[in-house]
C-alpha positions as CSV (number, residue, x, y, z in Angstrom):
1,X,45.6,22.6,-16.4
2,X,46.3,26.3,-15.5
3,X,47.2,26.8,-12.0
4,X,49.5,29.7,-9.4
5,X,52.7,27.9,-9.2
6,X,53.9,28.7,-5.8
7,X,55.1,26.7,-2.5
8,X,51.4,26.1,-1.2
9,X,50.9,24.3,-5.0
10,X,53.9,22.2,-4.9
11,X,53.1,21.3,-1.5
12,X,49.7,20.3,-2.6
13,X,50.8,18.1,-5.1
14,X,54.4,16.5,-3.9
15,X,51.6,14.7,-1.5
16,X,50.1,12.9,-4.2
17,X,50.8,10.8,-7.1
18,X,49.5,11.1,-10.5
19,X,48.7,8.0,-12.2
20,X,50.3,9.5,-15.4
21,X,52.9,12.6,-16.6
22,X,50.7,15.5,-15.1
23,X,51.6,19.3,-16.4
24,X,50.8,22.5,-14.8
25,X,50.7,25.9,-16.3
26,X,51.2,29.2,-14.4
27,X,48.5,31.5,-15.0
28,X,50.6,34.3,-14.5
29,X,53.8,33.8,-16.5
30,X,53.2,32.3,-19.5
31,X,55.5,29.7,-20.6
32,X,56.3,28.8,-17.1
33,X,55.1,24.7,-16.7
34,X,55.6,22.6,-14.1
35,X,56.5,18.5,-14.7
36,X,55.0,15.7,-12.0
37,X,56.0,12.1,-12.8
38,X,53.7,9.4,-11.7
39,X,56.8,8.4,-9.3
40,X,56.1,11.9,-7.7
41,X,59.3,13.5,-9.3
42,X,58.4,17.5,-9.7
43,X,60.4,19.8,-12.6
44,X,60.3,23.1,-13.5
45,X,60.2,23.9,-17.5
46,X,60.0,27.4,-19.7
47,X,59.0,27.6,-23.0
48,X,61.5,30.3,-24.9
49,X,59.9,31.5,-28.0
50,X,61.6,33.3,-30.6
51,X,60.0,34.8,-33.5
52,X,57.1,35.2,-34.8
53,X,54.5,33.2,-36.5
54,X,53.1,36.1,-38.7
55,X,56.9,36.3,-40.2
56,X,57.3,32.6,-40.3
57,X,60.1,32.5,-38.2
58,X,58.5,31.4,-35.1
59,X,60.4,28.9,-32.8
60,X,60.1,27.3,-29.5
61,X,62.1,25.1,-26.5
62,X,61.3,23.4,-23.7
63,X,63.8,24.1,-21.2
64,X,64.5,22.3,-18.3
65,X,64.9,24.5,-15.2
66,X,65.6,22.3,-12.4
67,X,63.8,19.6,-9.9
68,X,61.6,20.0,-6.4
69,X,63.2,20.2,-3.8
70,X,66.6,21.4,-5.0
71,X,64.7,24.6,-6.6
72,X,62.2,26.5,-5.4
73,X,59.4,27.6,-7.0
74,X,60.2,31.6,-6.6
75,X,64.0,30.2,-8.3
76,X,62.2,28.7,-10.8
77,X,59.5,31.5,-11.5
78,X,62.5,34.0,-11.7
79,X,64.7,32.0,-13.8
80,X,61.6,31.2,-16.0
81,X,61.6,34.8,-16.5
82,X,64.7,35.4,-17.5
83,X,64.9,32.3,-20.2
84,X,61.4,33.6,-21.5
85,X,62.6,37.5,-22.2
86,X,65.7,36.5,-23.7
87,X,64.3,34.3,-26.0
88,X,62.3,37.0,-27.0
89,X,64.9,39.7,-27.2
90,X,66.6,37.0,-29.6
91,X,69.3,36.9,-26.8
92,X,69.0,33.4,-25.5
93,X,69.9,30.6,-27.8
94,X,67.2,27.7,-27.8
95,X,69.5,25.1,-28.0
96,X,70.4,24.6,-24.7
97,X,73.3,22.2,-23.0
98,X,71.7,19.4,-21.2
99,X,72.6,17.6,-18.0
100,X,74.2,14.4,-18.5
101,X,72.2,11.5,-17.4
102,X,73.6,7.5,-16.9
103,X,71.6,5.1,-17.8
104,X,71.2,3.9,-14.4
105,X,70.3,7.1,-12.7
106,X,67.4,7.7,-15.3
107,X,66.1,4.2,-15.0
108,X,66.0,4.3,-11.3
109,X,64.6,8.0,-10.9
110,X,62.2,8.4,-14.0
111,X,61.6,5.3,-16.1
112,X,61.2,3.0,-13.7
113,X,59.1,4.4,-11.5
114,X,56.9,6.2,-14.8
115,X,56.5,2.4,-15.6
116,X,55.6,1.0,-12.8
117,X,52.2,3.3,-13.2
118,X,51.9,3.3,-16.9
119,X,53.3,-0.1,-18.1
120,X,51.0,-3.5,-18.0
121,X,54.0,-5.6,-17.1
122,X,56.7,-3.4,-15.6
123,X,57.6,-6.4,-14.4
124,X,58.5,-8.0,-17.8
125,X,60.6,-4.8,-18.5
126,X,62.8,-4.7,-15.2
127,X,63.5,-8.4,-16.6
128,X,64.4,-7.3,-20.2
129,X,66.2,-4.2,-18.6
130,X,69.0,-6.6,-17.0
131,X,70.5,-7.5,-20.3
132,X,71.4,-4.3,-20.2
133,X,73.0,-4.0,-17.1
134,X,76.7,-3.6,-18.3
135,X,75.3,0.0,-19.2
136,X,74.5,1.1,-15.9
137,X,77.2,3.7,-15.9
138,X,77.0,4.9,-19.8
139,X,75.7,8.1,-20.7
140,X,72.4,8.2,-22.5
141,X,73.6,10.5,-25.3
142,X,76.5,7.7,-25.6
143,X,74.1,4.7,-26.4
144,X,74.7,4.9,-29.8
145,X,73.7,2.7,-33.1
146,X,77.2,0.8,-33.1
147,X,76.9,-0.1,-29.6
148,X,74.0,-1.4,-30.1
149,X,75.4,-3.4,-32.9
150,X,77.8,-4.4,-30.7
151,X,76.0,-5.9,-28.3
152,X,73.7,-7.6,-30.7
153,X,76.5,-9.6,-32.6
154,X,77.6,-10.4,-28.7
155,X,74.1,-12.0,-27.9
156,X,74.2,-13.8,-31.2
157,X,77.4,-15.4,-30.9
158,X,75.8,-16.5,-27.1
159,X,73.6,-18.4,-29.2
160,X,70.4,-16.0,-28.6
161,X,68.2,-16.2,-31.7
162,X,67.4,-12.9,-33.5
163,X,64.0,-12.4,-32.3
164,X,65.1,-12.7,-28.8
165,X,67.5,-9.7,-29.4
166,X,65.5,-7.9,-31.0
167,X,62.7,-7.9,-28.4
168,X,65.3,-6.4,-26.3
169,X,66.4,-4.1,-28.4
170,X,63.1,-2.9,-28.6
171,X,63.2,-2.3,-24.5
172,X,66.3,-0.2,-24.4
173,X,64.6,1.9,-27.3
174,X,61.2,2.6,-25.6
175,X,63.9,3.9,-22.7
176,X,65.9,6.4,-24.8
177,X,62.4,7.5,-26.9
178,X,60.6,8.8,-23.0
179,X,63.8,10.4,-22.6
180,X,63.7,12.0,-25.6
181,X,60.3,13.2,-24.6
182,X,60.7,14.5,-21.3
183,X,64.0,16.5,-22.7
184,X,67.0,14.5,-20.8
185,X,68.1,13.9,-24.6
186,X,67.7,15.8,-28.0
187,X,67.6,13.2,-30.7
188,X,66.9,9.8,-30.5
189,X,70.7,8.1,-30.7
190,X,69.2,4.6,-32.1
191,X,67.0,6.5,-35.2
192,X,67.4,4.4,-38.5
193,X,68.5,1.6,-36.5
194,X,67.1,-2.0,-38.1
195,X,66.0,-5.0,-36.5
196,X,68.0,-8.2,-37.5
197,X,66.3,-10.2,-39.9
198,X,64.4,-13.4,-38.5
199,X,62.2,-16.1,-39.9
200,X,59.0,-15.3,-40.1
201,X,58.1,-18.7,-41.7
202,X,58.9,-21.0,-38.4
203,X,55.9,-22.5,-36.9
204,X,54.0,-22.1,-34.0
205,X,55.2,-24.4,-31.3
206,X,52.0,-26.4,-30.2
207,X,51.4,-29.4,-28.1
208,X,51.4,-32.9,-29.3
209,X,48.6,-35.6,-28.1
210,X,51.3,-37.2,-26.0
211,X,52.6,-33.7,-24.5
212,X,48.9,-33.3,-23.5
213,X,48.1,-36.4,-21.9
214,X,51.5,-36.3,-20.6
215,X,50.5,-32.9,-19.0
216,X,47.2,-33.6,-17.9
217,X,48.6,-36.7,-15.9
218,X,51.3,-35.5,-14.8
219,X,48.5,-32.3,-13.1
220,X,46.1,-34.7,-12.1
221,X,48.8,-37.3,-10.0
222,X,50.2,-33.4,-8.3
223,X,47.2,-32.8,-7.0
224,X,46.7,-36.2,-5.7
225,X,50.0,-36.0,-3.9
226,X,49.5,-32.5,-2.6
227,X,45.9,-33.4,-1.0
228,X,48.0,-36.4,0.5
229,X,50.7,-34.1,2.0
230,X,48.1,-32.1,3.7
231,X,46.5,-35.1,5.3
232,X,49.3,-36.1,6.8
233,X,50.7,-32.8,7.6
234,X,47.2,-32.4,9.2
235,X,47.3,-35.3,11.1
236,X,50.6,-34.6,12.4
237,X,49.1,-31.4,14.2
238,X,46.3,-33.1,15.3
239,X,48.5,-35.1,17.3
240,X,50.0,-32.9,18.8
241,X,47.0,-29.9,19.3
242,X,47.7,-27.7,17.0
243,X,45.3,-25.5,14.5
244,X,44.0,-28.0,11.4
245,X,44.8,-27.2,7.7
246,X,42.3,-26.3,5.5
247,X,41.6,-29.7,3.1
248,X,42.9,-29.4,-0.6
249,X,39.1,-30.7,-1.7
250,X,40.1,-30.3,-5.6
251,X,43.6,-29.1,-6.5
252,X,46.7,-29.0,-4.3
253,X,47.3,-25.3,-5.9
254,X,46.4,-22.7,-8.7
255,X,48.4,-24.5,-11.0
256,X,46.0,-26.5,-12.5
257,X,43.1,-24.0,-12.9
258,X,45.8,-21.6,-14.2
259,X,47.4,-24.3,-16.9
260,X,43.6,-25.5,-17.9
261,X,42.3,-22.0,-18.1
262,X,45.0,-21.3,-20.7
263,X,44.7,-24.1,-22.4
264,X,41.1,-24.1,-22.8
265,X,41.1,-19.8,-23.8
266,X,44.7,-19.1,-24.8
267,X,44.8,-16.0,-22.7
268,X,47.8,-14.5,-22.2
269,X,49.5,-15.3,-18.8
270,X,49.0,-11.8,-17.7
271,X,45.4,-11.6,-18.0
272,X,45.0,-14.5,-16.3
273,X,46.9,-13.5,-13.2
274,X,44.8,-10.2,-13.7
275,X,41.4,-12.2,-13.5
276,X,38.8,-11.4,-10.9
277,X,35.6,-13.5,-10.1
278,X,33.8,-10.7,-10.9
279,X,34.7,-10.5,-14.6
280,X,33.6,-14.2,-14.7
281,X,30.2,-15.1,-14.9
282,X,29.4,-19.1,-14.3
283,X,26.2,-18.9,-15.1
284,X,26.4,-17.5,-19.0
285,X,29.8,-18.9,-19.0
286,X,31.6,-15.7,-20.3
287,X,34.9,-14.3,-19.4
288,X,35.2,-10.9,-19.8
289,X,39.0,-9.3,-20.3
290,X,39.4,-6.0,-19.2
291,X,40.7,-3.5,-21.4
292,X,43.3,-2.5,-18.6
293,X,44.9,-5.8,-18.3
294,X,44.7,-6.7,-22.0
295,X,47.9,-6.1,-24.4
296,X,45.7,-4.5,-27.0
297,X,43.9,-2.6,-24.4
298,X,40.9,-4.0,-25.7
299,X,38.0,-5.3,-23.9
300,X,37.0,-8.7,-25.2
301,X,34.7,-11.5,-24.0
302,X,35.5,-15.2,-24.4
303,X,33.0,-17.9,-23.9
304,X,34.0,-20.8,-21.2
305,X,33.5,-24.4,-22.4
306,X,32.2,-27.5,-20.8
307,X,35.7,-28.4,-19.3
308,X,37.0,-25.2,-18.4
309,X,33.5,-24.5,-16.6
310,X,33.6,-27.2,-14.4
311,X,37.5,-26.4,-13.2
312,X,36.5,-23.1,-12.2
313,X,34.0,-24.0,-10.3
314,X,35.9,-26.9,-8.5
315,X,38.7,-24.2,-7.7
316,X,35.5,-21.2,-6.5
317,X,34.9,-24.4,-4.0
318,X,38.3,-24.5,-2.8
319,X,38.8,-23.2,0.6
320,X,40.9,-20.1,1.5
321,X,40.0,-18.2,-2.0
322,X,38.1,-14.6,-1.6
323,X,36.2,-12.5,-3.9
324,X,39.1,-10.9,-5.5
325,X,41.6,-12.1,-7.8
326,X,40.7,-15.9,-8.9
327,X,44.6,-16.8,-8.7
328,X,45.8,-14.7,-5.8
329,X,49.6,-14.3,-4.7
330,X,50.4,-13.5,-1.2
331,X,48.1,-11.6,1.2
332,X,45.3,-11.7,-2.1
333,X,47.4,-9.9,-4.3
334,X,47.9,-10.3,-7.7
335,X,49.9,-12.9,-8.8
336,X,52.9,-12.0,-10.4
337,X,54.9,-16.0,-11.4
338,X,54.4,-19.2,-10.8
339,X,58.0,-20.4,-12.4
340,X,58.7,-22.3,-9.3
341,X,55.9,-24.8,-9.9
342,X,55.6,-24.9,-13.1
343,X,59.1,-25.5,-13.7
344,X,59.2,-28.4,-11.7
345,X,56.5,-29.8,-12.9
346,X,58.0,-29.7,-16.7
347,X,61.5,-31.2,-15.3
348,X,59.0,-34.2,-13.7
349,X,56.5,-35.6,-16.6
350,X,59.9,-34.6,-18.9
351,X,58.2,-31.6,-20.9
352,X,61.3,-29.5,-20.9
353,X,60.2,-28.9,-24.9
354,X,56.3,-26.8,-23.4
355,X,56.6,-23.5,-22.6
356,X,53.8,-21.9,-20.7
357,X,53.4,-19.4,-23.6
358,X,52.6,-22.3,-26.1
359,X,49.3,-23.2,-24.6
360,X,48.5,-19.7,-26.7
361,X,49.4,-20.9,-29.9
362,X,47.9,-23.9,-29.4
363,X,44.5,-23.2,-28.6
364,X,45.2,-21.1,-32.0
365,X,46.0,-24.0,-34.1
366,X,43.5,-26.1,-32.5
367,X,40.5,-23.5,-33.6
368,X,42.3,-23.7,-37.1
369,X,43.0,-27.2,-37.9
370,X,38.5,-27.5,-36.2
371,X,37.6,-25.2,-39.1
372,X,37.0,-21.7,-36.9
373,X,37.5,-18.4,-39.2
374,X,40.3,-16.9,-38.9
375,X,38.7,-13.6,-37.5
376,X,37.0,-15.5,-35.1
377,X,40.5,-17.2,-34.2
378,X,41.8,-13.6,-33.8
379,X,39.3,-11.9,-31.9
380,X,39.3,-15.0,-29.2
381,X,43.5,-14.4,-28.7
382,X,42.8,-10.8,-28.5
383,X,45.1,-9.8,-32.1
384,X,44.9,-6.6,-33.3
385,X,46.0,-8.1,-37.1
386,X,44.8,-11.7,-38.5
387,X,48.5,-11.3,-39.6
388,X,49.6,-12.1,-35.9
389,X,47.4,-14.8,-35.8
390,X,48.2,-16.5,-38.8
391,X,52.2,-16.2,-38.9
392,X,52.6,-16.8,-34.7
393,X,49.4,-18.0,-33.0
394,X,48.1,-21.2,-36.4
395,X,50.0,-24.3,-37.3
396,X,47.7,-25.8,-40.1
397,X,48.3,-30.0,-39.6
398,X,48.8,-31.9,-43.1
399,X,45.7,-33.8,-42.4
400,X,44.2,-30.6,-42.3
401,X,45.4,-29.3,-45.4
402,X,45.1,-32.8,-47.6
403,X,41.7,-32.3,-47.0
404,X,41.1,-28.9,-48.2
405,X,42.6,-29.9,-51.1
406,X,40.8,-33.1,-51.4
407,X,37.8,-31.0,-51.8
408,X,38.5,-29.1,-54.4
409,X,39.8,-32.3,-56.7
């Protein structure tokens, strides 16, 4: 976008935070740029050009001038003019000494504010970055391959799986990639770092028939207990003239409907938390997962089977719900976790080995063992590649393989 970069313009954009990183180019001084982050952070740049394309020796470099409000638009313009002129006169070396930033400073001022507005799971990123808390005061250019290798080795010695370690490193690599993109680093210090080898033949984790029965009974018992506790509380309140709480007609809270939605659809946790009533058509028995809530950024539609339809209809009748999120958090906002309720349920019914994400692989495996085509399973799970579906989300039972072999004997 071409604008006139002055005090009036800077005050205007400083009052509104953009949805994504936005650059503005000055109308009169070519190469003078203002960049604004989703956090509202504003910085000035100059694009210095040496040589010419005609002679084949043209090169350019985006040079950071300073940040608002420490540097005014007038000061930034003057600095840009000098940098651009020196580059044209072949006086300015295009390689500029970059200011050194610590990891913590870069995360707090740039990466995390950007992630909050741009990533689907910023809370997950913050959680992963806690693994690197010891590096808070380490400069970005000091996070090299040797440092990461030593960190990985320690994690492996502590009993962490190679797959988990690889996922941790992916996050720190993403942070450094943004540092390069935003000119805080000249080169990516982890370029060429290889992932740890993992066992790609490991079987997806699924629920046994006993696990399913135990889980469903535990959910029913929990809902019944919460309803009884609510009745008891209302009786106590009535005796003292206090306002009654609404009755728990079907479910004690959102735990059972969330678990049943995951079990019958294989949806990701974040996709379930982001569901709104406008995304569900109970008459047509369809769920629409919008692109902005899907990991692959692709909209997909899932059928609702009869058991889940009954659950959602009953949940819709639950008092206290609004027309916003299906499973709202505090004050009707998006739910961000239900770990306390889920972990207590696992503990109470002895299902420590069952993780919430196992419902997804269990759903894919049940489809495969019932003869559903791989392409259909892939689409229902929202995978971009069938390889992912086969490797991580489908466990073919021995009985199914025996039937397959017997069919050609």
